[in-house]
DOTI-815093 format. One line per field, with one value per residue (C-alpha): residue number from 1; residue in three letters; chain; x, y, z. Coordinates in nm, 4 decimals. Example, Ala and Ser with C-alpha at 12.3 -4.5 7.8 and 13.67 -1.06 7.14 Angstrom:
% DOTI-815093
num: c(1, 2) $
residuo: c(ALA, SER) $
cadena: c(A, A) $
px: c(1.2300, 1.3670) $
py: c(-0.4500, -0.1060) $
pz: c(0.7800, 0.7140) $
This chain:
% DOTI-815093
num: c(1, 2, 3, 4, 5, 6, 7, 8, 9, 10, 11, 12, 13, 14, 15, 16, 17, 18, 19, 20, 21, 22, 23, 24, 25, 26, 27, 28, 29, 30, 31, 32, 33, 34, 35, 36, 37, 38, 39, 40, 41, 42, 43, 44, 45, 46, 47, 48, 49, 50, 51, 52, 53, 54, 55, 56, 57, 58, 59, 60, 61, 62, 63, 64, 65, 66, 67, 68, 69, 70, 71, 72, 73, 74, 75, 76, 77, 78, 79, 80, 81, 82, 83, 84, 85, 86, 87, 88, 89, 90, 91, 92, 93, 94, 95, 96, 97, 98, 99, 100, 101, 102, 103, 104, 105, 106, 107, 108, 109, 110, 111, 112, 113, 114, 115, 116, 117, 118, 119, 120, 121, 122, 123, 124, 125, 126, 127, 128, 129, 130, 131, 132, 133, 134, 135, 136, 137, 138, 139, 140, 141, 142, 143, 144, 145, 146, 147, 148, 149, 150, 151, 152, 153, 154, 155, 156, 157, 158, 159, 160, 161, 162, 163, 164, 165, 166, 167, 168, 169, 170, 171, 172, 173, 174, 175, 176, 177, 178, 179, 180, 181, 182, 183, 184, 185, 186, 187, 188, 189, 190, 191, 192, 193, 194, 195, 196, 197, 198, 199, 200, 201, 202, 203, 204) $
residuo: c(MET, ALA, VAL, THR, ARG, GLU, ARG, PHE, GLU, GLN, GLY, LEU, THR, TYR, ASP, GLU, TYR, LYS, ALA, GLN, MET, THR, ARG, ASN, LYS, GLU, ARG, PHE, GLU, GLU, ASN, GLU, GLN, THR, VAL, THR, PHE, SER, ASP, ASP, ASP, ILE, ARG, PHE, PHE, THR, GLU, LEU, PRO, GLN, THR, VAL, HIS, VAL, VAL, VAL, ILE, ALA, GLU, ASP, TRP, CYS, GLY, ASP, VAL, ILE, ASN, ASN, VAL, PRO, ILE, ILE, GLY, GLN, LEU, ALA, ALA, ARG, THR, GLY, LYS, LEU, ASP, LEU, ARG, VAL, PHE, LEU, ARG, ASP, GLN, ASN, THR, ASP, LEU, ILE, ASP, GLN, TYR, LEU, LYS, GLU, GLY, LEU, TYR, ARG, SER, ILE, PRO, VAL, LEU, VAL, PHE, LEU, ASP, GLU, ASP, PHE, ARG, GLU, LEU, GLY, TYR, TRP, ILE, GLU, ARG, PRO, ALA, ILE, VAL, ASN, GLN, ARG, GLN, SER, ALA, MET, LEU, ASP, ASP, LEU, TYR, ALA, ASN, ASP, PRO, ILE, MET, GLN, GLY, VAL, VAL, ARG, GLY, THR, SER, PRO, ALA, GLU, MET, PRO, GLU, GLU, ALA, ARG, THR, ARG, LEU, THR, GLN, ALA, ASN, SER, THR, PHE, ARG, ASP, GLU, ILE, ARG, GLU, THR, ALA, GLN, SER, GLU, VAL, VAL, ARG, GLU, ILE, ARG, GLU, LEU, VAL, SER, ASN, GLY, LEU, ALA, ALA, VAL, ALA) $
cadena: c(A, A, A, A, A, A, A, A, A, A, A, A, A, A, A, A, A, A, A, A, A, A, A, A, A, A, A, A, A, A, A, A, A, A, A, A, A, A, A, A, A, A, A, A, A, A, A, A, A, A, A, A, A, A, A, A, A, A, A, A, A, A, A, A, A, A, A, A, A, A, A, A, A, A, A, A, A, A, A, A, A, A, A, A, A, A, A, A, A, A, A, A, A, A, A, A, A, A, A, A, A, A, A, A, A, A, A, A, A, A, A, A, A, A, A, A, A, A, A, A, A, A, A, A, A, A, A, A, A, A, A, A, A, A, A, A, A, A, A, A, A, A, A, A, A, A, A, A, A, A, A, A, A, A, A, A, A, A, A, A, A, A, A, A, A, A, A, A, A, A, A, A, A, A, A, A, A, A, A, A, A, A, A, A, A, A, A, A, A, A, A, A, A, A, A, A, A, A, A, A, A, A, A, A) $
px: c(10.1596, 10.0344, 9.7989, 9.4613, 9.1898, 8.9939, 9.2785, 9.3518, 8.9882, 9.0001, 9.2371, 9.1418, 9.1020, 9.3430, 9.0734, 8.9636, 9.3213, 9.3420, 9.0085, 9.1343, 9.4639, 9.5103, 9.8711, 10.0507, 9.7449, 9.8223, 10.1769, 10.0538, 9.8119, 10.0843, 10.3039, 10.0223, 10.0097, 10.3911, 10.4184, 10.5021, 10.5361, 10.7052, 10.4822, 10.6820, 10.6064, 10.2401, 10.2399, 10.4112, 10.1577, 9.8514, 9.9657, 10.0091, 9.8498, 9.6370, 9.5467, 9.8164, 9.6952, 9.9088, 9.9196, 10.0363, 10.1425, 10.1624, 10.1108, 10.0541, 10.3435, 10.6014, 10.7872, 10.8706, 10.4949, 10.4166, 10.6814, 10.6200, 10.2634, 10.1289, 10.3376, 10.1813, 9.8335, 9.8708, 10.0155, 9.7028, 9.4730, 9.6334, 9.6749, 9.3821, 9.5912, 9.6926, 9.4371, 9.5464, 9.4596, 9.6238, 9.6820, 9.7964, 10.1269, 10.0531, 9.7097, 9.8324, 10.1505, 10.0766, 10.1487, 10.4354, 10.6261, 10.6397, 10.8245, 11.0813, 11.3684, 11.6804, 11.4680, 11.4674, 11.2808, 10.9151, 11.0164, 10.7382, 10.5923, 10.5891, 10.4396, 10.3570, 10.2647, 10.0331, 9.9016, 9.5426, 9.5603, 9.7134, 10.0682, 10.3374, 10.5351, 10.7754, 10.7789, 10.9356, 11.0316, 11.0658, 11.2585, 11.4766, 11.8294, 11.9928, 11.8001, 11.9488, 12.2891, 12.2724, 12.0989, 12.3747, 12.6426, 12.4534, 12.4398, 12.8038, 12.8989, 12.6472, 12.7762, 13.1431, 13.1477, 12.8491, 12.9504, 12.5984, 12.6293, 12.9768, 12.9495, 12.6271, 12.6725, 12.5226, 12.2315, 12.1255, 11.7468, 11.6374, 11.4271, 11.7597, 11.9504, 11.9946, 11.7200, 11.9523, 12.0957, 11.7499, 11.6348, 11.9446, 11.8877, 11.5234, 11.6243, 11.8933, 11.6567, 11.3843, 11.6272, 11.7615, 11.4067, 11.3363, 11.6550, 11.6215, 11.2451, 11.2535, 11.5173, 11.3422, 11.0135, 11.1541, 11.3572, 11.0528, 10.8748, 11.1785, 11.2278, 10.8553, 10.8529, 11.1385, 10.9926, 10.6581, 10.8109, 11.0350, 10.7560, 10.5122, 10.7816, 10.8492, 10.4881, 10.4116) $
py: c(11.0001, 10.6993, 10.4469, 10.4748, 10.2158, 10.4253, 10.4410, 10.0784, 9.9816, 10.1602, 9.9006, 9.5921, 9.2615, 8.9970, 8.8350, 9.1691, 9.2427, 8.9149, 8.9732, 9.3038, 9.1774, 9.2108, 9.0885, 8.7777, 8.6429, 8.2813, 8.3126, 8.4638, 8.1734, 7.9179, 8.0615, 8.0345, 7.6679, 7.6162, 7.8024, 7.5802, 7.6654, 7.4725, 7.3587, 7.6088, 7.8941, 7.8088, 7.7755, 8.1118, 8.3119, 8.1111, 8.1699, 8.5414, 8.7209, 8.9543, 8.9971, 9.1881, 9.4128, 9.4106, 9.6891, 9.5500, 9.7980, 9.6136, 9.6273, 9.3270, 9.3954, 9.3540, 9.0229, 9.0649, 9.1207, 8.7991, 8.6074, 8.7412, 8.8584, 8.5015, 8.4089, 8.6632, 8.5823, 8.2089, 8.2789, 8.4897, 8.2225, 7.9406, 8.1002, 8.3389, 8.5996, 8.8381, 9.0870, 9.2014, 9.5122, 9.5743, 9.9171, 9.9707, 10.1697, 10.4115, 10.5074, 10.5478, 10.7604, 10.8916, 10.5439, 10.4319, 10.7516, 10.6735, 10.3464, 10.4241, 10.1782, 10.3399, 10.6592, 10.6888, 10.4060, 10.3148, 9.9518, 9.6950, 9.4919, 9.6802, 9.5027, 9.7192, 9.5453, 9.7106, 9.5867, 9.5843, 9.9474, 10.0305, 10.0985, 10.0227, 9.7092, 9.7409, 9.7063, 9.4901, 9.5895, 9.4100, 9.0831, 8.9124, 9.0402, 8.7035, 8.7181, 9.0597, 8.9386, 8.6354, 8.8235, 9.0809, 8.8143, 8.6423, 8.9817, 9.0460, 8.7214, 8.7691, 9.1113, 9.0100, 8.6815, 8.6440, 8.7418, 8.8693, 9.1194, 9.2560, 9.6392, 9.6671, 9.8873, 9.7378, 9.9389, 10.0240, 10.0068, 9.6898, 9.9124, 10.0703, 9.7449, 9.5600, 9.3076, 9.0125, 9.1463, 9.2226, 8.8738, 8.7283, 8.9337, 8.8313, 8.4733, 8.4935, 8.6561, 8.3934, 8.1071, 8.2720, 8.3067, 7.9415, 7.8282, 8.0320, 8.0004, 7.7751, 7.9697, 8.2957, 8.1775, 8.0583, 8.3801, 8.5887, 8.4087, 8.4162, 8.7920, 8.8608, 8.6467, 8.8350, 9.1679, 9.0893, 8.9388, 9.2322, 9.4765, 9.3231, 9.2987, 9.6723, 9.7823, 9.5485) $
pz: c(10.9475, 11.1278, 10.9685, 11.1472, 11.1569, 10.9185, 10.6651, 10.7040, 10.6307, 10.3023, 10.1658, 9.9607, 10.1286, 10.0065, 9.7917, 9.6546, 9.5530, 9.3757, 9.1928, 9.0471, 8.9217, 8.5506, 8.5206, 8.6624, 8.8472, 8.7309, 8.8579, 9.1878, 9.2407, 9.1537, 9.4111, 9.6692, 9.6025, 9.6523, 9.9828, 10.2791, 10.6465, 10.9335, 11.2301, 11.4401, 11.2089, 11.2073, 11.5909, 11.6334, 11.4440, 11.5674, 11.9247, 11.8915, 12.1802, 11.9500, 11.5911, 11.3955, 11.1165, 10.8064, 10.5431, 10.2132, 9.9399, 9.6099, 9.2303, 9.0059, 8.7672, 9.0261, 9.0406, 9.4213, 9.4843, 9.2868, 9.4828, 9.8350, 9.8900, 9.8538, 10.1481, 10.3748, 10.2270, 10.2969, 10.6486, 10.7141, 10.5898, 10.7855, 11.1191, 11.1543, 11.3270, 11.0493, 10.9213, 10.5716, 10.3627, 10.0237, 9.8933, 9.5296, 9.5401, 9.2577, 9.4032, 9.7531, 9.7499, 10.0896, 10.2224, 10.0035, 10.0686, 10.4338, 10.3580, 10.0874, 10.0545, 10.1550, 10.1925, 9.8084, 9.6353, 9.6080, 9.6299, 9.6781, 9.8309, 10.1637, 10.4616, 10.7653, 11.0834, 11.3334, 11.6686, 11.7643, 11.8666, 11.5281, 11.6821, 11.4356, 11.5123, 11.2163, 10.8393, 10.5741, 10.2154, 9.8836, 9.9565, 10.2223, 10.2743, 10.1755, 9.8419, 9.7796, 9.8557, 9.6340, 9.3506, 9.3578, 9.3354, 9.0559, 8.8563, 8.9275, 8.7665, 8.4718, 8.3774, 8.4258, 8.2392, 8.0040, 7.6531, 7.5739, 7.8554, 7.7583, 7.7008, 7.8963, 8.1998, 8.5203, 8.6341, 8.2757, 8.2370, 8.0563, 7.8268, 7.7154, 7.6616, 7.3378, 7.2902, 7.3329, 7.6590, 7.7877, 7.7100, 7.8822, 8.1945, 8.2117, 8.1778, 8.4438, 8.6953, 8.6245, 8.6768, 9.0002, 9.1385, 9.0726, 9.2301, 9.5427, 9.5854, 9.8910, 10.0735, 9.9881, 10.1196, 10.4480, 10.4902, 10.4310, 10.7187, 10.9421, 10.8947, 10.9479, 11.2637, 11.4052, 11.3253, 11.4812, 11.7907, 11.8467, 11.7783, 12.0099, 12.2843, 12.2391, 12.2755, 12.5603) $
């Protein structure tokens, strides 16, 4: 089911989404302040031949939303060429179920890019590929070598882990996010640029 103009306009504006957040709003706004873009990135989006509509599917409890949605929000604010509407995942299953990660998972955020006629240009899910790769390597090392994680099967839900292991995993993920923040931000922008460029070329 295509996203129509009418469906798009039912979403929250970026500011409305922020206003209704009940969790992680401070972290979200801190991330807005740390986003940086190259002059070339700003030029690319500013010089787009048309406004690009962006469906953002999100929830405020999700770490990847807190890390990555501020990037698209700031890109929209600084270039004037991205028109965002945010949809809460759990209240809009008709949308999220069109964009399942690996066809199975309701991973967020999802960014769906649409041209001025609401033709889909492409979509982006969760986090950059390089972050997935590096996080997987970090977790491989953690589970293999950290004494606290011995006996914990990788993939176990944190809720089912011993408290010490759950705390260690949370710390490891937090440290990883801090260490990779700049790389992750630049990769989000690079992947989005490529997606929009290819999408516009395909519908031209």
